[in-house]
C-alpha positions in Angstrom: -31.5 -25.7 -188.9 -28.5 -25.7 -191.2 -27.5 -28.9 -193.3 -24.2 -29.1 -191.4 -26.1 -29.3 -187.9 -28.5 -31.8 -189.2 -25.6 -34.1 -190.5 -23.7 -33.6 -187.1 -26.7 -34.6 -185.2 -27.5 -37.6 -187.3 -23.7 -38.6 -187.0 -23.9 -38.2 -183.1 -26.9 -40.4 -183.0 -25.6 -42.9 -185.2 -22.2 -43.0 -183.1 -24.4 -43.3 -179.9 -26.3 -46.3 -181.3 -23.0 -47.8 -182.4 -21.6 -47.4 -178.9 -24.7 -49.0 -177.4 -24.6 -51.9 -179.7 -21.0 -52.5 -178.9 -21.6 -52.3 -175.3 -24.3 -54.8 -175.5 -22.2 -57.1 -177.4 -19.3 -57.0 -174.9 -21.8 -57.6 -172.1 -23.3 -60.7 -174.0 -19.9 -62.0 -174.4 -18.7 -61.4 -170.7 -21.9 -63.0 -169.4 -21.8 -65.8 -171.7 -18.3 -66.6 -170.6 -19.0 -66.2 -166.8 -22.3 -68.4 -167.2 -20.1 -71.1 -169.0 -17.4 -71.0 -166.3 -19.7 -71.4 -163.4 -21.9 -74.1 -165.0 -18.7 -76.1 -165.9 -17.1 -75.6 -162.5 -20.4 -77.1 -161.0 -20.4 -80.0 -163.6 -16.8 -80.9 -163.0 -17.3 -80.8 -159.2 -20.2 -83.0 -159.5 -18.4 -85.5 -161.9 -15.3 -85.6 -159.7 -17.3 -87.2 -156.9 -18.6 -90.0 -159.2 -16.1 -90.4 -162.3 -12.8 -92.2 -162.0 -11.9 -91.8 -165.6 -11.6 -89.2 -168.1 -14.6 -88.6 -170.4 -14.0 -88.9 -174.2 -12.8 -85.5 -175.6 -15.2 -83.5 -177.7 -14.7 -80.1 -179.2 -15.7 -77.5 -176.6 -16.1 -80.1 -173.9 -14.5 -79.2 -170.6 -11.4 -81.1 -169.4 -10.9 -79.4 -166.1 -9.8 -76.1 -164.5 -6.3 -74.1 -164.5 -5.5 -72.2 -161.5 -2.5 -69.9 -160.7 -3.0 -68.8 -157.3 -0.5 -65.9 -157.0 -2.1 -64.3 -160.3 -5.7 -65.1 -159.3 -6.2 -67.1 -162.5 -9.0 -69.7 -162.2 -10.5 -70.8 -165.5 -12.0 -73.8 -167.1 -10.1 -75.7 -169.7 -12.1 -76.8 -172.7 -11.0 -79.1 -175.7 -10.2 -77.2 -178.7 -8.8 -73.7 -179.8 -11.6 -72.4 -181.9 -12.8 -68.8 -181.5 -15.9 -70.1 -180.0 -13.9 -72.1 -177.3 -11.4 -69.4 -176.6 -14.3 -67.0 -175.9 -15.7 -69.0 -173.0 -12.7 -70.9 -171.6 -8.9 -71.6 -172.1 -8.5 -74.2 -174.9 -6.4 -77.3 -174.8 -4.7 -77.8 -178.2 -5.8 -81.0 -180.0 -2.9 -83.4 -180.5 -1.0 -82.4 -177.4 -0.7 -84.3 -174.1 -3.5 -84.1 -171.6 -2.7 -83.2 -168.0 -0.9 -86.3 -166.2 0.1 -87.8 -169.4 4.0 -87.6 -170.6 4.6 -84.8 -173.1 3.5 -81.4 -173.7 0.1 -80.1 -172.4 -0.6 -76.9 -174.5 -3.2 -74.5 -173.4 -4.2 -71.2 -175.2 -6.1 -68.3 -173.9 -7.0 -64.7 -174.9 -4.7 -62.1 -173.4 -7.7 -59.8 -172.7 -9.6 -62.3 -170.8 -8.5 -65.3 -168.9 -4.8 -65.0 -169.5 -4.3 -61.2 -169.0 -2.6 -61.9 -165.5 0.1 -63.9 -167.2 1.8 -60.4 -167.9 2.9 -60.7 -164.2 4.0 -64.5 -164.1 7.3 -65.3 -162.7 9.6 -68.3 -162.7 8.7 -70.5 -159.6 4.9 -69.8 -159.7 2.8 -72.7 -159.3 0.1 -73.7 -161.7 -2.5 -76.4 -161.1 -4.6 -78.2 -163.6 -7.5 -79.8 -162.0 -9.3 -82.7 -164.1 -11.8 -85.5 -163.5 -8.9 -88.0 -162.9 -6.6 -85.9 -160.5 -5.0 -82.5 -159.8 -1.5 -81.8 -161.7 0.8 -79.4 -160.2 3.4 -77.4 -162.2 6.0 -74.9 -161.5 6.9 -72.1 -164.1 10.4 -72.7 -165.6 10.5 -69.9 -168.1 8.7 -67.3 -170.4 9.4 -66.3 -173.9 7.9 -64.0 -176.7 7.8 -65.7 -180.0 6.4 -65.2 -183.5 3.1 -66.9 -184.2 4.6 -69.1 -186.8 7.2 -70.6 -184.1 5.4 -74.0 -183.5 8.3 -75.4 -181.6 6.7 -74.5 -178.3 3.7 -76.9 -179.0 5.9 -79.9 -180.2 5.9 -83.1 -177.8 8.4 -83.2 -174.9 9.9 -86.1 -173.2 8.7 -85.0 -169.7 5.7 -83.6 -168.3 5.4 -80.2 -169.5 2.7 -77.5 -169.5 2.9 -74.6 -172.0 0.6 -71.6 -171.9 0.2 -69.6 -175.0 -1.2 -65.9 -175.3 -1.1 -62.9 -177.5 1.6 -60.4 -177.1 2.1 -57.5 -176.3 -0.6 -57.7 -173.6 -1.7 -53.9 -174.1 -1.9 -54.3 -178.0 -5.1 -53.3 -179.6 -6.2 -55.5 -182.2 -4.4 -58.8 -183.4 -1.4 -58.9 -181.6 2.0 -59.6 -183.7 3.6 -62.0 -181.2 2.9 -64.8 -178.7 3.8 -64.9 -175.0 4.8 -68.4 -173.9 4.9 -69.9 -170.3 6.7 -73.0 -170.0 6.2 -75.2 -166.8 7.2 -78.6 -165.6 5.1 -81.0 -163.7 6.3 -81.4 -160.1 7.0 -84.8 -158.6 4.3 -84.6 -156.0 1.3 -84.5 -158.6 2.1 -87.9 -160.1 
């Protein structure tokens, strides 16, 4: 067997092993997120029957669940925006309002997991954020694409506002260069 064939065979085996490892890692990440989502949904449902006030916020602790029925989005919202939080849930940015409070509730999620359906969001779409202290209804008012350095979108607002942030473009491979913003206002019904 020639040296070229041996190198080719070793390279093929190496690439096969790397492919298996990558698939294994992806499977672990997906299974972990799904397990976390299911466990937190049960915990929130159990707490909703007994708790009348919001628990203290801890990094990674669940706050509730976001639903966008037309898009089929249903994901747990957890406190924080670290890589570990965003791998398992939609993250609530610290120092922004909580659902039901006046101000800007800012939630971030990965475009390749929980927020992928946002590519089809439309003005007028309904969004619900369910928490232990109540369900809060929002309606989409606008979308925009901004630079990652544009922090105006997370600034406090005078009214009850919900801002969703994800990376853009949706089909981009790697770290995306822009951010997709969905801005919604709380409806009177949910207060």
